[in-house]
Every structure is written in C-alpha cells, then in structure tokens.
C-alpha positions in Angstrom: 20.4 -23.4 -17.9 22.0 -26.1 -16.5 23.7 -28.6 -18.6 25.1 -32.4 -18.0 28.4 -30.5 -18.5 28.0 -27.5 -16.1 31.6 -26.5 -15.3 33.4 -26.7 -11.9 34.4 -23.2 -10.3 37.9 -23.6 -11.4 36.7 -24.6 -14.9 34.8 -21.3 -15.0 37.7 -19.4 -13.8 39.9 -21.3 -16.3 37.8 -20.8 -19.2 37.8 -17.0 -19.0 41.5 -16.4 -18.1 42.5 -18.8 -21.0 40.0 -16.6 -23.5 40.9 -13.4 -22.1 43.8 -13.4 -19.6 44.6 -9.8 -20.0 40.8 -8.2 -19.0 40.5 -6.7 -15.5 38.8 -9.3 -13.2 39.2 -7.5 -9.4 39.8 -3.8 -8.7 40.2 -2.8 -5.0 41.8 -0.3 -2.9 44.8 -2.2 -2.8 45.5 -3.0 -6.4 44.2 -4.4 -9.4 44.6 -7.9 -10.8 43.6 -9.3 -14.0 42.2 -12.9 -15.1 45.5 -14.6 -15.9 46.5 -12.9 -12.5 43.7 -14.4 -10.8 43.7 -17.7 -12.0 47.6 -18.1 -11.3 46.9 -16.7 -7.8 44.1 -19.3 -7.2 46.0 -22.2 -8.5 48.8 -21.2 -6.1 46.5 -20.7 -2.7 44.9 -24.2 -3.9 48.1 -25.8 -3.8 49.2 -24.2 -0.6 45.5 -25.4 0.8 46.2 -28.6 -0.2 49.4 -29.1 1.7 48.2 -27.2 4.7 44.9 -29.3 5.6 43.5 -33.1 4.7 40.1 -31.8 5.6 37.6 -31.3 2.6 36.8 -27.9 3.7 38.9 -24.6 4.1 37.5 -21.9 6.4 38.0 -17.9 5.5 37.9 -15.0 7.6 38.0 -12.6 5.1 36.1 -9.6 3.8 35.5 -9.0 0.2 38.7 -8.6 -1.7 40.9 -9.6 -4.2 42.5 -12.2 -1.7 39.0 -13.2 -0.9 38.3 -13.9 -4.5 41.6 -15.8 -4.8 41.3 -17.9 -2.0 37.6 -18.8 -2.6 38.6 -20.3 -6.3 41.7 -21.6 -4.6 39.4 -24.0 -2.3 38.2 -25.0 -5.6 41.4 -25.9 -7.3 42.5 -27.7 -3.9 39.4 -29.9 -4.3 37.8 -28.4 -1.4 34.8 -26.6 -0.2 35.1 -23.0 0.9 33.6 -22.0 4.1 33.3 -18.3 4.3 32.6 -17.1 8.2 30.9 -14.3 9.4 33.4 -12.2 10.6 30.9 -10.5 13.1 30.6 -13.7 15.2 32.3 -14.4 18.7 34.9 -17.2 19.3 32.2 -19.5 20.7 30.0 -19.3 17.7 33.0 -19.8 15.1 34.4 -22.4 17.1 31.0 -24.1 16.8 30.8 -23.7 13.1 34.4 -24.9 12.7 33.7 -28.2 14.2 30.3 -28.7 12.7 32.0 -28.2 9.3 35.1 -30.4 10.1 37.4 -27.3 9.6 41.1 -27.4 11.0 42.4 -24.3 8.9 41.3 -20.7 8.8 42.7 -18.4 5.9 42.5 -14.9 7.2 44.8 -11.6 7.1 47.3 -10.8 9.2 45.7 -8.2 11.2 42.8 -11.0 12.2 45.2 -13.6 13.3 45.4 -12.4 17.0 41.4 -12.1 17.1 41.4 -15.8 15.9 44.5 -17.4 17.7 42.2 -19.4 20.6 40.4 -21.0 18.1 41.4 -24.8 18.1 42.6 -24.6 14.3 45.2 -23.6 12.3 45.1 -20.0 11.3 47.3 -18.7 8.4 47.3 -15.3 7.1 46.9 -15.0 3.0 50.5 -12.6 3.2 52.4 -15.4 4.7 51.1 -17.8 1.8 53.8 -17.7 -1.5 53.3 -20.5 -3.6 56.2 -21.3 -6.0 55.8 -22.9 -9.6 57.1 -26.2 -8.3 54.7 -26.4 -5.4 51.9 -25.8 -8.0 53.2 -28.4 -10.6 53.6 -31.0 -7.7 50.3 -30.3 -5.9 48.3 -33.6 -6.0 44.9 -31.9 -5.3 42.1 -33.9 -7.0 40.0 -31.8 -9.5 36.4 -31.2 -8.1 33.5 -32.8 -10.2 30.4 -30.7 -10.7 28.2 -32.3 -7.8 31.1 -32.0 -5.2 30.3 -29.2 -2.7 31.9 -26.1 -3.6 30.7 -24.1 -0.4 29.6 -24.2 3.0 27.4 -21.5 3.9 26.0 -21.4 7.8 22.4 -19.9 8.1 21.7 -17.5 10.6 20.4 -20.1 13.0 17.2 -17.9 13.5 15.3 -21.4 14.4 18.6 -22.7 16.6 21.9 -23.8 15.8 23.2 -22.3 12.7 23.0 -25.0 9.7 25.8 -25.3 7.0 24.2 -25.4 3.6 26.0 -27.5 1.3 26.1 -25.8 -2.5 27.8 -27.7 -5.4 29.8 -26.4 -8.0 26.6 -27.2 -10.5 24.5 -25.2 -8.0 26.7 -21.9 -8.1 27.8 -22.3 -11.8 24.5 -22.7 -13.1 22.9 -20.0 -10.9 25.8 -17.4 -11.9 25.5 -18.1 -15.9 21.8 -17.9 -15.3 22.0 -14.8 -13.8 24.5 -13.1 -16.4 21.7 -14.1 -19.0 18.6 -12.6 -17.2 20.6 -9.7 -15.8 22.0 -9.0 -19.4 25.7 -8.4 -18.0 28.2 -7.5 -20.7 32.2 -8.1 -20.7 32.8 -4.3 -20.0 30.6 -4.0 -16.7 32.2 -3.3 -13.3 30.0 -4.8 -10.5 30.4 -2.7 -6.9 30.7 -5.6 -4.5 30.6 -4.6 -0.8 28.0 -7.5 0.6 29.5 -9.7 3.3 31.3 -12.7 2.0 29.2 -15.4 3.9 26.0 -14.3 2.0 25.1 -16.4 -0.8 24.0 -13.0 -2.5 27.7 -11.7 -2.6 29.1 -15.0 -3.7 27.0 -15.5 -6.7 25.6 -12.2 -7.7 28.4 -10.1 -6.9 31.3 -12.2 -7.5 30.4 -15.4 -9.7 28.2 -13.5 -12.3 30.3 -11.1 -13.4 33.5 -13.3 -13.5 31.4 -15.9 -15.2 30.4 -12.7 -17.8 34.1 -12.0 -18.0 33.2 -8.5 -16.5 35.0 -7.4 -13.2 34.1 -6.1 -10.0 35.3 -3.7 -7.5 35.7 -5.1 -4.2 35.1 -3.0 -0.9 35.9 -4.8 2.2 32.6 -3.9 3.9 29.5 -1.4 3.7 30.0 2.2 4.3 27.4 4.4 2.6 29.6 7.1 2.0 32.4 5.0 0.3 29.9 2.5 -1.8 28.5 6.4 -3.0 32.0 7.5 -3.8 33.3 4.3 -5.4 30.2 4.1 -7.4 31.0 7.4 -9.1 34.9 7.2 -9.0 35.4 3.9 -10.1 32.4 4.2 -12.9 30.6 1.4 -11.8 27.9 -0.2 -14.1 26.0 -2.5 -11.9 24.9 -2.1 -8.1 23.9 -4.9 -5.9 22.5 -4.7 -2.7 20.0 -5.2 -0.1 17.2 -2.5 0.4 18.2 -1.1 3.4 21.7 -0.3 1.8 20.1 1.5 -0.9 18.3 3.5 1.2 21.2 4.9 2.8 23.0 5.3 -0.6 19.7 7.4 -2.1 20.0 9.6 0.7 23.8 10.2 0.4 23.0 11.1 -3.8 20.1 13.1 -2.6 22.4 15.2 -0.4 25.3 15.0 -2.7 24.9 14.3 -6.3 27.5 12.5 -7.9 28.1 11.7 -11.6 26.6 8.4 -11.8 25.5 8.4 -15.3 27.3 5.0 -15.9 25.2 3.2 -13.6 23.2 0.7 -16.2 22.1 -2.0 -13.5 20.9 -2.1 -10.1 19.8 -5.0 -8.1 17.8 -5.6 -5.0 18.0 -8.9 -3.0 18.1 -10.2 0.4 14.9 -8.7 2.0 11.6 -7.2 0.5 12.0 -4.2 -1.4 9.6 -1.2 -0.1 7.1 0.2 -2.6 8.6 4.0 -1.3 12.3 3.0 -1.8 11.8 1.6 -5.3 10.3 5.2 -6.1 12.4 7.2 -4.4 15.6 5.3 -6.0 14.4 5.8 -9.6 13.7 9.5 -8.6 16.9 9.8 -7.6 19.3 7.7 -9.8 17.1 7.8 -13.0 16.5 4.0 -13.2 14.7 1.4 -12.0 15.4 -0.9 -8.9 15.0 -4.4 -10.0 14.1 -6.7 -7.0 14.9 -10.8 -7.2 14.4 -13.2 -4.9 16.1 -16.5 -3.5 17.6 -18.2 -0.5 20.7 -19.5 0.4 19.8 -23.1 0.1 19.1 -22.1 -3.7 22.3 -20.6 -4.4 20.9 -18.2 -4.3 18.4 -17.2 -7.2 15.2 -18.2 -7.9 13.6 -15.4 -9.9 14.1 -11.8 -11.2 13.2 -8.8 -12.7 14.9 -8.3 -16.0 16.0 -5.0 -17.3 13.6 -4.9 -20.4 10.7 -7.3 -18.5 10.2 -6.0 -14.9 6.9 -5.8 -13.0 7.0 -3.6 -9.9 6.1 -5.2 -6.8 6.9 -8.6 -8.1 10.3 -10.2 -7.6 9.8 -11.2 -11.3 9.9 -14.5 -13.2 12.0 -17.6 -12.6 15.4 -17.7 -13.8 16.7 -19.9 -16.3 16.5 -23.5 -15.6 14.6 -22.8 -12.3 11.0 -24.0 -11.7 8.5 -22.5 -9.3 5.3 -23.9 -7.7 3.0 -22.3 -5.7 1.3 -24.9 -3.2 -1.0 -25.6 0.0 1.4 -26.0 2.6 -0.7 -28.3 4.1 -1.5 -30.6 1.6 0.9 -30.3 -0.7 -1.3 -29.4 -3.6 -0.5 -27.2 -6.4 -2.7 -23.9 -6.5 -3.4 -22.0 -9.7 -2.5 -18.2 -10.7 -3.6 -15.6 -8.2 -3.9 -18.1 -5.0 -1.2 -17.6 -2.1 0.6 -20.5 -1.0 4.1 -22.1 -0.1 6.6 -21.3 -2.7 8.6 -24.3 -4.1 11.4 -24.5 -6.1 13.2 -27.3 -8.3 16.5 -27.0 -10.7 20.0 -27.2 -10.6 20.1 -24.4 -8.1 18.7 -26.5 -5.3 21.3 -27.2 -2.3 22.5 -30.8 -2.1 21.3 -30.6 1.6 22.2 -29.4 5.2 25.5 -30.6 6.3 25.3 -33.3 8.7 21.5 -32.8 9.3 19.5 -35.6 7.3 16.4 -35.0 9.5 16.6 -31.3 8.7 17.3 -31.9 5.1 14.4 -34.2 4.6 12.0 -31.4 6.3 12.9 -28.8 3.5 13.7 -31.4 0.3 11.1 -33.5 -1.0 11.8 -37.0 -2.1 11.5 -35.4 -6.0 13.8 -32.6 -5.3 11.7 -29.8 -4.7 12.8 -27.1 -2.0 10.3 -26.1 0.3 11.3 -22.2 0.8 8.9 -21.5 3.7 8.2 -18.5 2.1 4.6 -17.3 0.9 3.7 -16.2 -2.4 1.7 -16.3 -5.7 2.3 -16.4 -9.4 0.5 -14.3 -12.1 -1.0 -15.4 -15.4 2.4 -14.3 -16.6 4.7 -16.3 -14.4 5.6 -12.8 -12.0 6.2 -14.0 -8.4 5.0 -11.8 -5.6 6.3 -12.5 -2.0 3.6 -12.2 0.8 5.9 -13.2 3.9 7.4 -16.0 5.8 5.1 -19.0 6.3 6.7 -19.1 10.2 6.3 -15.4 10.5 2.7 -15.2 9.4 0.3 -13.6 12.1 -3.4 -15.0 12.1 -5.6 -12.3 13.0 -9.1 -13.7 13.4 -8.5 -16.4 10.9 -7.0 -13.9 8.3 -3.3 -14.0 7.1 -1.1 -11.1 7.9 2.3 -10.7 6.7 4.6 -8.2 8.3 6.5 -7.1 5.1 2.9 -5.9 4.1 2.4 -3.6 7.1 6.1 -2.5 7.0 5.7 -1.4 3.7 2.8 0.6 4.7 4.6 2.3 7.6 7.6 3.2 5.3 5.2 5.2 3.2 4.8 7.7 5.9 7.1 10.6 5.6 8.8 10.6 9.2 9.1 6.9 9.0 13.2 5.7 8.4 12.8 1.9 9.6 9.9 -0.4 10.6 9.5 -3.9 12.0 6.3 -6.1 12.5 5.7 -9.1 14.6 2.5 -10.8 16.0 1.7 -10.8 19.6 -0.7 -13.0 21.6 -4.3 -11.4 21.6 -7.2 -13.3 23.4 -10.0 -12.2 21.3 -8.5 -12.5 17.8 -5.8 -14.8 18.4 -3.1 -12.4 17.3 -3.1 -8.9 16.7 -0.4 -7.0 14.9 2.4 -5.0 16.9 4.8 -2.2 14.8 8.3 -1.0 16.2 9.2 2.3 14.4 12.6 4.1 14.0 11.7 7.6 12.8 13.9 9.6 10.4 16.2 11.8 12.1 14.9 15.0 13.5 11.4 13.7 13.2 8.5 13.4 16.0 5.5 11.3 15.6 2.5 9.7 18.1 1.2 6.1 17.6 -2.2 7.5 16.8 -0.5 9.3 13.8 1.3 5.9 12.6 -2.2 4.1 13.3 -4.0 6.7 11.1 -1.7 6.4 8.3 -2.1 2.7 8.1 -6.0 2.8 8.3 -5.8 4.3 4.7 -3.8 2.3 3.2 -4.4 -1.4 5.0 -7.8 -3.5 6.0 -8.6 -3.1 9.5 -7.4 -6.3 11.0 -3.8 -5.6 9.3 -3.8 -2.2 11.2 -1.3 -2.6 14.2 -2.7 -2.6 17.8 0.5 -1.3 19.4 3.1 1.1 17.9 6.5 1.3 19.5 9.1 3.7 19.1 12.7 2.9 19.0 15.8 4.9 18.3 16.6 2.0 15.8 15.9 -1.5 15.2 18.0 -4.8 15.4 19.6 -5.5 12.3 21.8 -8.3 10.6 25.1 -7.7 8.9 23.8 -6.6 5.5 21.0 -4.4 7.6 18.1 -6.2 7.5 15.7 -5.7 10.2 16.0 -9.2 12.4 12.1 -9.3 13.3 12.7 -12.3 16.3 14.8 -9.9 18.2 11.8 -7.5 18.4 9.9 -10.3 20.3 
C-alpha cells in the first residue's frame, strides 16, 4: 500500500542489496548476478548515462536480460526516465517515439547497433560501457523523487499515434510492493521473465515485484514456447507470468512432453482475457490454478488480482492493496451498484501522471479528482470481485443489446477444433451492428461455419451468436501473442 515514503527505484534496489548483497537477483543464459552486483552495475551505468546525455530520458532497445535490468535501474540512478522501445518497430516508428519523448540516446546490444544506426540519436552498446569507481564517485546525477517520471511506455497506438505513458517511481514501487503482498511472493521464489520489455506487465510483475521481494528472476530474451517450457523445468522456476496465448502454447508442450514442474507455485495470467477453456486445461495439465489479474499501462499496471488462496474463476480478482475500483455509467459518471455493468474506473498511487506532452488526451482519461477512466467495461460482485466484459469502444450494439467480443471468443474457444478466435462488429442495416467471427482451427482440423454457429447457439443468447464466420490460417497478433481485433476489420 502506498505510503508518503514510497521508495524510488534506486532506493528499492539499494535496500535489498544492502540487506542481502549475496542473494541471487538475475539468472540468464549468459550468467548470473546477485543483488550486490546488480546494484553496482546499475550505479555504474547510471554514471555513464548521466555523462552521455543531458536529456531526462534514456531509450533502451534491449530484450529482457541482465543488461536490461541493470540499464533500467541505471536510468533511475542517473535521475532519468527509462524508455524501453518495442524491438519489432521499424525505423520510422522508432524515430517518432524518440522525437516525441525527447530522447537523444539509445542503449542497446552490439548486434543491434547497425539496425539503429540510421536513427538521429547516439547509439551505444552496453558492452562498450565500462564505468570506473572514480566515474561513479564523480557522478553529479540528482537522485529522483518518488513523483518523478521513472519510465515512459508508449501505447500501441490503436486509435492513432502512440502515446507515451508517464509512470512515476511511486506508481511503480507501490504497485510492485502491492503485488508482492497479494501474490504472496517469497524471497526464495524464481520468476520466469519472458515478456517483452516495453510491456508494463513485464516491468512491474516479472521484474520489479520479484526484486522488491528479494526474490530472483530468470530472464529469457524472447518468448519461445520450447525454451520457456524447458527453462521452467531446468531452472526450477516457482512463478510463471505470461499472457493467455503464451500459456496455451506452453500447456500444449507440457501435454506432449511432460517435464518435472513440481516446484511451480504460482501462475499469473494478464494482458488479455483468460478464456475459460484455457484456465481449465492449464489446471488439468499443471495441477495448479491459473490466476487472472487485470491492469493497464496507465495503471502501472496492476488494478486487481486473484489471490492464491482467494480466487474466483471467471473474475480478475479483487483490487490490490491501496487501489480503489468503481463501476460507473460511462455517460453520466454515476457510480453503479454491485452486479451492474459499467465503465471501470480506478484511483490510487498506481495511476499514471499523464500522457507525455498530451494534456488534452490526459484530460480525457483522468478526472479532476484523479480517477482513471480505463475504457473497459465490467462489474463488481457483492464480495468485490471484478469481472471484465470488454472494451467500451469494442462493444457491439446488436439491436440495442450490448455484446462484448471476449464473451463470443470465449464461447468459440470452447469448441475442440478451434485454436484462436477473434470477434468484431460489422454494420447491419436491420440491427445496427451484428457479430462477425474469425477463426483459426487447431492443426489438422476442418470445420464449417454452420458447425461454429451451431456450437455458439448452445452457449450464447441468440443476439450474441455471430452472423458470419470467416476462417483464417492464423489471426493477426501483437508482440505478446494477443489477437489484434482492429486488424480483423
């Protein structure tokens, strides 16, 4: 829970390193470091960053790795904000983000320098930075304050140009410490970190939370189902944190090649809705529940979570410590009682400072009294468990009735032949809108549209049943494997 004395990121790391410098912090394919070494590395890189740029931000073109963790904290020690870049973006998109953020320095690995060489900024490889003790001692970097910006994360730009989300040290450390409490982290846990570094789930959940608890993380540079599956077993990882599409692939691998995973204590799902069939399959294959949480980049990101000993299937859990959630009528702003669907709003130390250089955009999502309009629709039950029904802007109005794509997708995914599903609304002269489904079948399967529709009729009210089904070999997905509905239009 947030206090007046919420630590900054350097203070968070420094406290653990001082308490237990020899404890393992980050494992990777390229070597392991303890907390004392990580703190030393971060201070050294911070001194380098302070000498390399006068700008308030340091861009990072780095996969999840020991180097990324050190550089991320290094930015904090330099009194600067970290800007993790999407490594899948092209030069034009990267140039836009760098210019918008006001960055003139990218820290990367040597093998990426050539790719980035045409960008109008300094590009420095981590391997080239060899700070001396004298350089660290002479650094004049100003230590950050809790409400200074710690990270700039650019949204995917589904409604236009990407926006930089300003998250402060307080946003991140309060969220990470609340995650430690409600996920019941222990210092001897090892978290498998394989999410992309520009994703807020990766920053707070797979990196900051374990480090705040004095636990360790095993860093994989990218998600590869086989490597994740093998690493979870070989490295005796206690905690998995991934998006549902990743879990689906790893569960399939465990079914085909059962590896010893008895050390697995916790599996957390976020980033996209968790389909019911996957939750059931995961528990059947791994012998423990897949716990779903909910959040957004703008909320650092965790808003609610299903606790290990207090989870309710089909919900995204209860608000985490220090976080308030309200359900309101999106038009009037009036708070709604338990059991009614409305827009989800949240308030607390996790709510972003705003969108970088976008006061008008910020005003659209932050109320004057500090509540974040999430744009998601959902409801709270009598016990305070939150259920997500869908995105406000993706809601399909069929003859005046609300239909959310996730509910229809969840129904389709319960068909044994379906591997992936995506749902959108299409114009309908009689009903305003109707539902269209896109389906990718499991390997070796064949099916007809009528078969899919008949299956949906058994699970959904008639107005939610798709009017059309289109089969695709695969559906368009983002870097974490989430189906991008707007690309189905």
